[in-house]
KEKE-3310 file (N, C-alpha, C; in steps of 0.2 Angstrom, whole numbers, plus 5000, padded with zeros to 4 digits):
npx = (5265:5255:5246:5249:5248:5248:5247:5255:5252:5260:5253:5252:5249:5239:5226:5223:5214:5220:5221:5208:5203:5208:5206:5190:5193:5196:5188:5178:5180:5187:5189:5192:5203:5205:5219:5221:5232:5244:5250:5242:5227:5210:5204:5192:5183:5170:5159:5147:5142:5153:5163:5171:5178:5182:5190:5203:5207:5222:5234:5245:5241:5226:5214:5203:5191:5181:5170:5160:5147:5151:5160:5169:5171:5182:5188:5179:5181:5194:5198:5195:5199:5211:5200:5195:5184:5166:5152:5138:5122:5109:5103:5112:5118:5128:5137:5140:5137:5121:5111:5094:5080:5066:5047:5036:5027:5034:5035:5039:5048:5044:5045:5056:5070:5076:5090:5094:5089:5097:5108:5105:5111:5106:5089:5081:5070:5057:5045:5046:5049:5035:5032:5039:5053:5070:5079:5086:5086:5086:5094:5087:5085:5081:5079:5083:5094:5107:5120:5121:5117:5131:5139:5135:5136:5151:5157:5151:5158:5171:5171:5171:5183:5191:5188:5197:5210:5227:5244:5260:5273:5288:5301:5313:5326:5337:5348:5357:5365:5357:5350:5337:5331:5330:5325:5310:5304:5306:5298:5285:5281:5272:5261:5243:5240:5249:5263:5273:5285:5302:5306:5302:5313:5321:5310:5304:5317:5317:5307:5292:5281:5279:5275:5277:5279:5267:5273:5270:5270:5289:5297:5297:5303:5304:5291:5283:5282:5272:5262:5259:5255:5248:5235:5234:5227:5215:5207:5214:5227:5244:5258:5273:5291:5308:5328:5339:5333:5332:5340:5327:5317:5305:5300:5294:5288:5275:5270:5268:5258:5248:5244:5239:5231:5218:5208:5218:5228:5240:5249:5264:5281:5290:5305:5320:5327:5323:5310:5303:5291:5296:5300:5300:5297:5280:5263:5252:5236:5221:5216:5227:5230:5223:5229:5244:5243:5237:5250:5259:5253:5258:5269:5279:5289:5294:5294:5291:5290:5277:5269:5273:5267:5253:5239:5245:5248:5257:5271:5276:5296:5302)
npy = (5408:5414:5403:5386:5374:5380:5384:5390:5402:5408:5418:5422:5439:5451:5448:5433:5418:5408:5405:5404:5399:5385:5385:5385:5371:5364:5366:5358:5346:5352:5362:5378:5391:5407:5416:5435:5441:5456:5470:5477:5470:5473:5478:5473:5461:5448:5437:5432:5420:5410:5396:5393:5393:5406:5421:5431:5448:5458:5471:5478:5490:5491:5479:5466:5453:5440:5429:5412:5403:5396:5405:5398:5396:5401:5409:5419:5425:5430:5438:5450:5457:5469:5480:5493:5496:5486:5486:5476:5468:5461:5447:5444:5433:5443:5452:5466:5484:5487:5493:5498:5495:5506:5504:5511:5517:5519:5506:5490:5489:5483:5471:5467:5458:5454:5455:5461:5474:5476:5479:5487:5502:5513:5519:5520:5527:5533:5540:5543:5530:5516:5512:5503:5511:5506:5505:5521:5523:5524:5533:5541:5541:5550:5545:5554:5559:5553:5556:5558:5548:5540:5547:5547:5532:5533:5539:5530:5518:5523:5524:5511:5507:5514:5506:5496:5490:5496:5486:5485:5475:5469:5464:5462:5462:5471:5481:5483:5490:5496:5509:5519:5510:5504:5515:5516:5504:5507:5521:5515:5508:5515:5516:5508:5500:5483:5476:5466:5455:5442:5436:5426:5426:5438:5447:5447:5452:5466:5473:5472:5473:5466:5456:5439:5437:5426:5414:5405:5400:5396:5394:5404:5415:5434:5436:5427:5428:5439:5435:5427:5436:5441:5431:5424:5435:5442:5453:5464:5478:5479:5487:5486:5483:5482:5479:5491:5506:5521:5535:5550:5540:5541:5551:5547:5538:5544:5550:5539:5533:5544:5547:5535:5524:5515:5510:5502:5491:5489:5502:5511:5518:5525:5518:5530:5527:5518:5518:5507:5501:5502:5489:5490:5504:5500:5497:5486:5481:5471:5463:5461:5449:5439:5445:5439:5426:5422:5428:5418:5405:5409:5406:5417:5427:5437:5451:5463:5463:5458:5471:5478:5472:5475:5484:5497:5510:5521:5532:5546:5549:5560)
npz = (4754:4759:4764:4770:4762:4745:4728:4717:4703:4688:4681:4660:4653:4657:4657:4659:4663:4670:4685:4690:4681:4686:4699:4700:4694:4706:4715:4715:4724:4733:4748:4741:4739:4733:4728:4721:4718:4716:4708:4699:4702:4707:4721:4725:4729:4724:4728:4720:4709:4712:4713:4723:4740:4747:4741:4742:4738:4734:4730:4738:4743:4746:4754:4749:4754:4752:4756:4757:4764:4780:4793:4806:4823:4829:4818:4817:4832:4829:4817:4817:4825:4823:4821:4829:4835:4835:4826:4829:4820:4826:4837:4848:4862:4873:4885:4882:4877:4871:4858:4858:4847:4845:4840:4831:4837:4849:4856:4863:4870:4883:4877:4880:4887:4904:4902:4893:4894:4905:4899:4890:4883:4875:4867:4853:4843:4836:4845:4863:4873:4877:4890:4905:4914:4919:4933:4934:4922:4903:4889:4879:4860:4844:4829:4818:4824:4826:4825:4836:4846:4841:4848:4858:4863:4860:4872:4881:4880:4884:4895:4900:4897:4902:4915:4914:4921:4922:4925:4929:4920:4922:4911:4913:4928:4931:4938:4942:4931:4926:4930:4926:4927:4939:4944:4938:4944:4957:4959:4955:4965:4974:4968:4964:4955:4949:4951:4942:4940:4936:4943:4958:4970:4968:4967:4982:4989:4984:4984:4992:4988:4975:4963:4958:4938:4929:4920:4909:4896:4893:4884:4876:4877:4881:4873:4876:4891:4890:4884:4895:4907:4900:4900:4911:4917:4910:4911:4912:4906:4901:4906:4899:4901:4900:4902:4898:4896:4892:4900:4907:4906:4916:4911:4898:4901:4907:4896:4888:4894:4897:4884:4878:4869:4870:4860:4852:4848:4857:4864:4859:4857:4842:4836:4834:4823:4815:4814:4817:4831:4845:4859:4871:4882:4882:4878:4882:4875:4881:4872:4864:4868:4857:4845:4847:4849:4836:4829:4834:4827:4814:4816:4821:4833:4838:4847:4843:4830:4829:4835:4827:4815:4818:4822:4830:4841:4838:4844:4841:4845:4850)
capx = (5266:5248:5243:5257:5247:5247:5246:5256:5250:5262:5248:5252:5246:5232:5218:5224:5211:5219:5219:5201:5200:5212:5203:5186:5190:5196:5183:5173:5183:5189:5187:5197:5203:5209:5220:5222:5238:5248:5247:5237:5222:5207:5203:5185:5180:5164:5158:5142:5140:5160:5162:5178:5174:5184:5194:5207:5212:5227:5236:5249:5239:5220:5215:5196:5190:5175:5171:5156:5148:5149:5166:5171:5169:5188:5191:5176:5181:5201:5197:5191:5203:5212:5196:5192:5176:5163:5143:5134:5118:5106:5103:5118:5119:5133:5139:5142:5133:5114:5105:5087:5077:5059:5043:5033:5022:5038:5033:5047:5051:5041:5045:5064:5072:5079:5095:5095:5087:5103:5114:5103:5114:5101:5083:5081:5064:5053:5043:5047:5047:5031:5033:5043:5060:5074:5081:5089:5084:5091:5095:5083:5087:5077:5082:5086:5099:5112:5125:5121:5119:5136:5145:5135:5139:5159:5157:5148:5165:5179:5168:5170:5189:5195:5191:5203:5218:5234:5249:5266:5276:5297:5305:5322:5329:5347:5347:5365:5367:5351:5349:5331:5324:5329:5320:5302:5300:5304:5294:5278:5279:5266:5254:5239:5242:5249:5270:5275:5295:5301:5310:5302:5317:5321:5304:5302:5323:5318:5299:5286:5272:5280:5273:5281:5273:5267:5277:5265:5279:5297:5302:5296:5306:5300:5282:5280:5282:5269:5257:5257:5252:5238:5231:5230:5222:5213:5203:5221:5232:5250:5265:5280:5297:5314:5334:5340:5329:5334:5337:5320:5311:5299:5293:5294:5281:5271:5267:5264:5250:5243:5242:5238:5224:5213:5206:5222:5230:5244:5254:5272:5286:5295:5311:5325:5332:5320:5304:5298:5288:5298:5295:5300:5292:5273:5257:5248:5228:5220:5215:5232:5233:5222:5236:5249:5239:5239:5258:5262:5250:5261:5276:5283:5287:5296:5286:5292:5287:5269:5267:5275:5260:5247:5236:5247:5246:5264:5268:5284:5300:5304)
capy = (5415:5414:5394:5381:5371:5382:5384:5399:5401:5417:5421:5426:5443:5452:5444:5426:5416:5401:5403:5404:5390:5383:5386:5381:5363:5361:5366:5352:5341:5354:5369:5384:5400:5411:5423:5436:5445:5460:5479:5477:5470:5478:5474:5471:5453:5446:5426:5429:5412:5408:5391:5394:5395:5410:5425:5436:5451:5463:5476:5482:5495:5489:5472:5463:5447:5438:5420:5411:5399:5401:5403:5393:5401:5402:5415:5426:5429:5434:5440:5456:5460:5474:5484:5498:5493:5482:5485:5469:5469:5455:5449:5438:5436:5447:5458:5474:5489:5486:5499:5495:5500:5504:5504:5518:5521:5517:5501:5486:5489:5477:5464:5466:5454:5462:5454:5464:5482:5479:5480:5493:5510:5520:5517:5522:5527:5540:5542:5541:5523:5516:5505:5506:5511:5502:5513:5528:5525:5524:5539:5538:5546:5550:5541:5558:5559:5546:5558:5561:5542:5537:5552:5543:5525:5532:5540:5523:5514:5524:5522:5504:5505:5518:5501:5493:5490:5495:5483:5484:5469:5472:5458:5461:5467:5470:5485:5487:5491:5501:5515:5520:5502:5504:5520:5515:5501:5510:5524:5513:5505:5518:5515:5509:5497:5479:5476:5460:5456:5438:5432:5428:5430:5446:5451:5447:5457:5473:5476:5469:5473:5465:5450:5436:5438:5419:5409:5399:5400:5398:5394:5408:5422:5440:5437:5419:5431:5444:5431:5422:5439:5442:5425:5424:5442:5443:5459:5470:5478:5478:5493:5483:5487:5479:5484:5495:5511:5528:5542:5554:5536:5542:5558:5546:5534:5545:5552:5534:5532:5547:5545:5527:5521:5508:5505:5498:5481:5492:5509:5511:5523:5523:5519:5533:5526:5514:5520:5504:5501:5499:5484:5493:5501:5498:5494:5479:5479:5464:5459:5458:5439:5436:5444:5437:5419:5425:5427:5411:5401:5410:5406:5424:5425:5442:5455:5470:5459:5459:5477:5481:5471:5474:5493:5498:5517:5523:5540:5550:5548:5569)
capz = (4759:4760:4767:4768:4753:4739:4722:4712:4696:4685:4673:4653:4652:4661:4657:4659:4668:4672:4690:4693:4679:4690:4706:4699:4695:4712:4721:4714:4728:4737:4751:4739:4743:4728:4730:4717:4720:4713:4709:4695:4704:4711:4728:4726:4726:4726:4726:4717:4707:4710:4715:4727:4745:4747:4737:4745:4732:4737:4729:4740:4745:4747:4751:4752:4758:4754:4759:4755:4771:4790:4797:4812:4828:4830:4814:4819:4837:4829:4811:4818:4832:4825:4822:4833:4837:4830:4825:4826:4820:4829:4846:4849:4869:4876:4891:4880:4875:4865:4855:4857:4844:4846:4837:4830:4845:4855:4857:4860:4877:4887:4875:4879:4894:4908:4903:4888:4899:4910:4896:4884:4882:4871:4864:4845:4841:4833:4852:4870:4875:4881:4896:4914:4912:4925:4937:4931:4914:4899:4885:4869:4854:4837:4824:4815:4829:4822:4826:4845:4845:4841:4853:4867:4864:4862:4879:4885:4877:4884:4901:4900:4894:4909:4920:4912:4925:4918:4927:4924:4919:4921:4908:4916:4933:4930:4941:4943:4927:4921:4936:4925:4930:4946:4947:4937:4948:4965:4960:4954:4970:4977:4965:4966:4951:4953:4948:4940:4941:4933:4950:4965:4973:4967:4971:4992:4989:4981:4984:4998:4983:4967:4963:4953:4933:4927:4915:4906:4889:4895:4879:4870:4881:4880:4872:4882:4898:4891:4884:4900:4910:4896:4898:4916:4917:4906:4912:4913:4901:4904:4903:4900:4902:4899:4902:4892:4896:4892:4902:4906:4906:4920:4908:4894:4905:4909:4891:4886:4898:4896:4876:4878:4864:4870:4855:4845:4851:4858:4860:4860:4853:4837:4836:4829:4818:4811:4814:4820:4838:4852:4862:4879:4885:4878:4882:4878:4877:4882:4866:4861:4866:4851:4840:4849:4847:4828:4827:4835:4822:4811:4818:4824:4841:4840:4849:4838:4825:4831:4836:4817:4811:4823:4824:4835:4843:4837:4846:4838:4850:4851)
cpx = (5257:5244:5249:5254:5244:5251:5249:5254:5253:5260:5253:5247:5242:5226:5217:5218:5213:5220:5215:5202:5202:5208:5194:5186:5191:5193:5176:5176:5187:5189:5195:5197:5207:5212:5225:5229:5243:5244:5242:5228:5219:5203:5194:5182:5174:5164:5154:5141:5149:5162:5166:5175:5175:5190:5196:5209:5217:5231:5242:5245:5231:5220:5204:5197:5184:5174:5161:5155:5150:5156:5165:5172:5177:5191:5184:5178:5191:5201:5197:5194:5207:5207:5196:5188:5171:5155:5139:5128:5113:5105:5106:5118:5127:5133:5140:5136:5126:5111:5098:5083:5069:5054:5040:5030:5028:5038:5042:5050:5051:5043:5053:5065:5076:5084:5098:5095:5093:5109:5114:5108:5113:5097:5084:5074:5061:5048:5047:5046:5040:5033:5039:5050:5063:5077:5089:5088:5089:5089:5090:5084:5081:5082:5085:5093:5103:5119:5128:5120:5125:5141:5144:5138:5148:5160:5155:5156:5171:5176:5173:5178:5193:5193:5195:5208:5225:5240:5254:5269:5283:5298:5311:5323:5336:5346:5353:5366:5362:5348:5340:5326:5322:5323:5313:5298:5300:5298:5285:5277:5272:5262:5248:5239:5247:5257:5270:5284:5295:5303:5307:5305:5319:5315:5301:5311:5319:5311:5293:5278:5273:5278:5275:5276:5273:5271:5275:5267:5285:5299:5299:5297:5303:5292:5278:5278:5274:5264:5254:5253:5244:5231:5229:5228:5220:5210:5208:5225:5238:5255:5272:5286:5303:5321:5333:5338:5334:5334:5331:5314:5306:5295:5292:5287:5277:5267:5266:5257:5246:5241:5242:5233:5222:5212:5211:5224:5236:5248:5260:5275:5288:5301:5314:5323:5327:5312:5298:5293:5294:5295:5296:5302:5285:5268:5254:5241:5226:5216:5221:5234:5230:5226:5240:5248:5241:5244:5260:5259:5255:5269:5281:5282:5290:5292:5286:5288:5279:5267:5270:5267:5253:5243:5239:5247:5254:5266:5277:5288:5302:5299)
cpy = (5417:5408:5390:5375:5376:5382:5390:5398:5409:5416:5423:5429:5444:5450:5438:5424:5410:5401:5403:5398:5384:5380:5383:5375:5360:5359:5362:5346:5344:5360:5374:5389:5402:5416:5428:5442:5450:5468:5479:5475:5472:5473:5476:5467:5453:5439:5427:5421:5408:5402:5388:5396:5403:5414:5430:5442:5457:5465:5477:5489:5493:5481:5470:5455:5446:5428:5419:5403:5402:5400:5403:5399:5403:5410:5423:5428:5431:5440:5449:5461:5466:5480:5486:5497:5490:5484:5480:5471:5463:5456:5443:5439:5438:5451:5464:5476:5488:5491:5494:5500:5499:5503:5510:5521:5521:5512:5495:5486:5485:5472:5462:5461:5458:5461:5460:5473:5481:5481:5485:5501:5515:5516:5520:5522:5533:5543:5540:5534:5522:5510:5507:5504:5508:5508:5513:5530:5524:5529:5537:5544:5545:5546:5545:5560:5555:5551:5557:5555:5540:5542:5549:5536:5525:5533:5531:5516:5516:5526:5517:5503:5508:5513:5496:5494:5492:5494:5483:5477:5470:5464:5457:5467:5468:5478:5486:5488:5496:5504:5518:5515:5503:5509:5518:5509:5504:5516:5523:5509:5506:5518:5509:5499:5490:5479:5469:5459:5448:5432:5435:5428:5437:5452:5451:5453:5464:5476:5472:5468:5470:5458:5446:5435:5430:5418:5402:5396:5401:5398:5400:5417:5426:5439:5431:5424:5435:5441:5427:5426:5441:5435:5423:5428:5444:5451:5466:5470:5478:5483:5487:5487:5484:5483:5488:5504:5515:5534:5548:5546:5539:5548:5553:5541:5538:5548:5545:5532:5537:5548:5537:5528:5515:5504:5501:5492:5482:5499:5509:5517:5522:5524:5525:5533:5522:5516:5513:5503:5497:5493:5487:5499:5504:5494:5490:5480:5472:5460:5458:5452:5437:5437:5441:5428:5419:5424:5421:5406:5401:5411:5413:5424:5432:5448:5461:5468:5462:5466:5480:5479:5471:5487:5494:5509:5521:5530:5544:5551:5554:5571)
cpz = (4760:4765:4764:4762:4749:4734:4718:4706:4693:4679:4667:4651:4657:4661:4657:4664:4669:4678:4692:4689:4684:4697:4704:4698:4702:4717:4721:4720:4733:4741:4750:4740:4735:4729:4723:4720:4716:4710:4705:4697:4708:4718:4729:4725:4730:4722:4719:4717:4706:4714:4721:4734:4747:4742:4740:4737:4735:4732:4731:4745:4749:4748:4752:4750:4757:4753:4757:4763:4775:4791:4803:4820:4829:4825:4815:4825:4835:4821:4812:4824:4831:4824:4829:4839:4834:4831:4825:4824:4822:4835:4848:4858:4870:4884:4888:4879:4871:4865:4857:4853:4844:4842:4834:4833:4848:4859:4858:4868:4884:4887:4878:4888:4897:4909:4898:4892:4902:4905:4892:4886:4880:4870:4860:4846:4840:4839:4856:4870:4879:4885:4903:4911:4918:4927:4934:4925:4910:4891:4880:4865:4848:4832:4819:4821:4828:4826:4834:4848:4848:4845:4857:4869:4863:4868:4883:4885:4882:4892:4902:4899:4900:4913:4919:4919:4922:4923:4924:4927:4917:4918:4909:4923:4934:4932:4943:4939:4922:4927:4935:4928:4935:4948:4946:4942:4955:4965:4957:4960:4975:4974:4964:4961:4952:4947:4946:4940:4939:4939:4957:4971:4974:4971:4979:4991:4989:4986:4988:4991:4976:4968:4957:4946:4932:4920:4912:4901:4889:4889:4873:4872:4882:4878:4874:4888:4897:4890:4888:4905:4908:4896:4905:4920:4912:4905:4912:4906:4904:4900:4905:4896:4904:4902:4897:4893:4895:4898:4900:4905:4909:4915:4902:4895:4906:4903:4886:4888:4898:4888:4874:4874:4865:4866:4851:4852:4856:4858:4861:4855:4847:4839:4832:4824:4811:4808:4815:4830:4842:4857:4869:4877:4879:4881:4879:4882:4877:4878:4860:4863:4863:4847:4839:4848:4839:4824:4828:4828:4816:4810:4820:4832:4843:4841:4847:4834:4826:4832:4827:4814:4813:4823:4831:4834:4842:4839:4844:4845:4853:4859)
residu = (MET:TYR:HIS:PRO:GLN:GLU:ILE:VAL:VAL:HIS:PRO:PHE:GLY:VAL:GLY:SER:ASP:LEU:ALA:SER:ALA:LEU:ALA:ARG:ILE:LEU:SER:THR:THR:HIS:HIS:VAL:GLY:LEU:VAL:ARG:HIS:GLY:ALA:ARG:VAL:GLU:ALA:ASN:SER:LYS:LEU:ASP:ASP:ARG:PRO:TRP:TRP:ALA:GLU:LEU:SER:VAL:ASN:GLY:LYS:GLU:SER:HIS:LEU:ALA:THR:ALA:GLY:HIS:LEU:ASP:LEU:PHE:GLN:GLN:ARG:THR:ILE:LEU:VAL:ASP:ALA:ASP:LEU:VAL:VAL:VAL:GLU:GLY:CYS:PRO:GLN:THR:SER:THR:PRO:VAL:VAL:LEU:GLU:LEU:GLY:PRO:GLN:GLY:GLU:GLY:LEU:GLY:GLU:ALA:SER:SER:ALA:VAL:LEU:ALA:ARG:ALA:ALA:ALA:LEU:VAL:GLY:PRO:GLN:ARG:PRO:CYS:GLY:GLN:LEU:PRO:SER:GLY:GLY:ILE:PRO:TRP:PHE:GLU:ARG:SER:ASN:LEU:GLU:GLY:LEU:ALA:ASP:HIS:LEU:LEU:GLU:VAL:LEU:GLU:ARG:GLU:MET:ARG:LYS:VAL:PRO:LEU:TRP:LYS:LEU:PHE:LEU:SER:LEU:ASP:LEU:ALA:THR:ASP:PRO:PRO:LEU:ARG:ALA:ALA:LEU:GLU:ASN:GLY:SER:GLY:GLN:ASP:GLY:ARG:ILE:PHE:VAL:PRO:SER:SER:ASP:LEU:ALA:ALA:LYS:LEU:LEU:PRO:GLY:CYS:GLU:THR:ALA:PRO:ASP:LEU:HIS:PRO:GLY:TRP:GLY:GLU:LEU:GLY:ARG:ILE:LEU:SER:CYS:LEU:GLU:THR:PHE:PRO:GLU:ALA:ALA:PHE:LEU:VAL:MET:GLY:LYS:GLY:LEU:ALA:GLU:ARG:PHE:GLU:ALA:LYS:MET:GLU:ARG:LEU:VAL:SER:GLN:ARG:ASN:PRO:TYR:ARG:VAL:ALA:THR:ALA:PHE:ARG:GLU:VAL:ASP:THR:HIS:LEU:PRO:GLU:THR:THR:PRO:SER:ILE:TRP:GLU:PRO:LYS:ALA:ARG:LEU:LYS:ILE:HIS:GLN:ALA:LEU:ALA:ALA:ASP:ILE:ARG:CYS:PRO:GLN:ARG:ILE:LEU:THR:HIS:SER:ARG:THR:GLU:LEU:LEU:ASP:PRO:SER)
# end
């Protein structure tokens, strides 16, 4: 359930320490993780002086993970993919917005590199900065106005997210039996966004503006087509559509686009009967690529299951 090589301990009574004792012994020779699973478990893992590498507590409502040592690059890049945003303390090399904290007299601006100043979204300090500001300036906030700083940073992030193009991906082109699909394709031909279809022959016959969707993973069906687009065009989000579209589809698609939440992995409608996410139409954000990679590593290849187990913005179907 948690790992391909796991040992399950059924404890006798609430106070049993058999699992932790076994993990302690195994930790002398192996990199061991301990999972505390059950409704009575408190999700407040702390490693302290415990010898195992990681401890995960799950009770059906809460989860807590604590690890010792350095997470590898792959875990660092994927473990927070479901977060809407992340605040990083430190000075890593990045192309994302930077908040530069200044000294008591407003000093520190001169020591910042040109690369940091080019990415600086805000300055924070008790006094206005001492030094030459770059062209256009940088907004300055007092430490007592962190709410204003947060609002400003959210505006910066939203401006950046609005730059992400939204392109259409048609998983099917059964136009003869699906008039809404034909209408969606024809109405989209006049938009600035690119339109991808699964067949080069159909693309040439239907609309000159259509492009053949990349198919880097032909054995994975619709998920392979979605992943191929996200891998080939990592700077874009995709509005995914397929056959069997309902009537009033254009109004539904407009609502999907207008209520899109780019902080989430995807945006989709709930199914009327099951309340699970509908696969089509849906919008897959660029970071959905990492979520699909995680799912494939867990041998999950169903787009609906991935949307179900991701932080998907779900819209009511009514």
